[in-house]
C-alpha positions, 0 to 999 in steps of 0.5 A, a space after each residue: 865234642 861228642 853230642 850225647 843229648 839234644 837239649 832245647 832251650 825252653 820248650 813248653 811243658 804241656 801235659 794231658 791236663 792242658 790237652 783235655 782242657 783245650 778239648 773241653 773248650 773246643 767242644 763247648 762251642 765257645 773258643 774266643 773271649 768268654 767264661 774260661 777267660 773270666 775264670 782265668 782272670 779270677 784265678 790270677 787275681 786270687 794267686 797274686 793277691 789283688 782284687 782284679 786282673 785283666 787277661 790280654 793277648 800279650 804282656 806287650 798289650 798289657 803294658 801298652 794298654 796300661 800306659 793308655 789307661 794312665 793317659 800317657 801320650 805325646 809330650 810325656 816321658 816314660 823311663 825304662 831299662 836299657 837292659 831288656 827286651 824291646 817290648 819294655 820300650 816299644 810300648 812307650 813309642 806306641 802311645 807317642 811318649 818319649 822313651 828314656 833309657 837308664 843304664 843298669 847298676 854296676 854288675 847288675 841286671 836291674 836298672 841303676 836306681 840312682 840313674 832312675 832318680 836323675 832321669 825323672 823330669 817334669 814330663 815323666 809319667 811312668 817308670 817301667 822296671 824290668 823283673 829280669 829272669 824272674 827276680 823282682 826289682 827293688 820296689 821299695 827303692 823305686 817307690 822311694 824315688 817316685 815319692 821323693 820326686 812328687 813335687 816334679 810330677 804334673 798330673 794331666 788327668 784324674 787317674 794321674 791325680 789319684 796316683 799323685 806321682 810317677 806311676 810304677 808299671 812293672 814289666 813282670 813278663 818273667 816274674 809270675 810267681 816271684 815274691 819280693 819281701 813276702 809279697 807276690 809279683 802282681 801286688 807290689 807295683 802300681 800295675 804289673 804286666 805278665 807274659 804267658 808266651 810259649 817260653 814262659 813258666 806258665 804258658 797260654 801259647 800267646 797271652 798276658 795279663 795285668 794286675 793293679 793295686 787299689 788306687 784311691 777313689 778309682 773303682 776297680 771294676 771301672 778300671 777293669 772295664 777300661 781294659 776290656 774296652 780298649 782290648 776289644 775295639 772300644 766295643 761297649 759289650 764283649 761277645 759273651 755279653 752280647 749272647 744274652 737274650 736280645 743283647 745283640 746291640 752294642 756301641 763303639 765308644 772309642 776307636 780302640 784295639 784288638 788285644 783280647 785273650 781267647 778261651 782256648 788260651 785261657 783253658 791252657 793257663 788254667 791247667 798250667 796254674 793248677 800245676 804251677 807250684 810243682 813247676 816252680 819247685 822244679 825250676 828251683 831244683 835245677 837252679 840249685 844244681 847249676 849253682 852247686 856244679 858251676 861254683 868251681 868256675 870263675 863265673 857269676 850267676 844271678 842269685 835267684 833266692 835270698 832272704 829278701 826275694 824269691 825268684 820265679 826261676 824263669 831264666 838262668 843267667 851266667 856271666 863268664 868272668 873276664 871273657 869278651 863278647 867274642 869268647 862268649 859267642 865261641 862258648 855258645 857255639 861249643 855248647 851248640 856243638 854239644 847239642 845244648 841250646 843257650 841264649 843271651 838275655 839281653 842285647 841292650 836296646 841301644 845296640 839295636 838299629 831301631 834304638 840307634 836310629 832314635 839317638 841312643 848310643 851303647 857308649 852311654 850305657 857302659 854297665 849294660 854293655 858289660 853285663 851283656 858282653 859275657 852273659 850266657 843263658 843256660 837251659 832252664 825248664 821243667 822238662 829237663 831230667 837229672 841226666 840232662 842237667 848233669 850233661 849241661 854242667 859237665 859240658 860247661 866244665 869240659 869246654 872250660 878245661 879245653 879252652 880256658 884252663 
């Protein structure tokens, strides 16, 4: 196939606004965690409709520290989906708890909620639903399940007692800006963990954040302080607080971690947030074009917009109906030959060496495998112009005609 374009999969959308914001931060003399990070935290909470947010080094850091804030560790179980990136599950191992994977529902990228209900045991302390591609999970169903299983829940500390059931910790790495039944991602689950990695809709280069709903008799400011403590070595003061007159002295309250966000990263995020409405609109426009142009083919696309939910449009997931893993891989090669970068989201966790070594077998997750074997993720980003989007769809139509007509 003659190559007409070179279309990357997901480049960051960086404008002069972000460059100026970073330059301003560099000139300020404050480049690590400081005033810009605090401002970004305020803006995230405001955007999501929560009282507080905590900015961290990644969504992985947000997930891990949330499990630690909940007091989850050895002897506990945490449930997540087999159809996700490793971070959703690796954080469970980080805190010493047992990873419990559940299959997806038939023909769905989201976890099977019946399997979730069956997996809840007396040792279960949290469930990590995955908002894949920007589409939020069915949180009404998830909360129904964890509330119905209250009698099996045994709290081990005050935080768990106040929640009074299995905690819902959303892996919302893909869903910043998405909505579920009119509620923004960040305000729906008990805790919501976002990613601002370079490929995400809103980027800080590297970074993440966590928001949370109000928990009865738990002070939001104290909860925020716990995240700050854990993210900066257990140090009683951050660098900004230590700059006050005579404020050099600090204490180490626990041997904690280094998961903080810097002001350089936060300044990028603040500029991105100012533009975020337009960025979401562009993604919706590209999704609409793909949906219309590919409707004539025997493919199944993830629905991003329904009366019940509005996606953040992070990824465009397409299944080649009736095609095998080998045929899918051949399709990806043909797209690459045409200059179009594609991807696969995701190779289920039980197919990876680390999880096979833990005893997981993909044969126990047939629905996840079926979703994976013919899935292709198309380029979806805000730097695509109309000609490029048309070229992507025309290339798909051409490959189909030449190979599977």
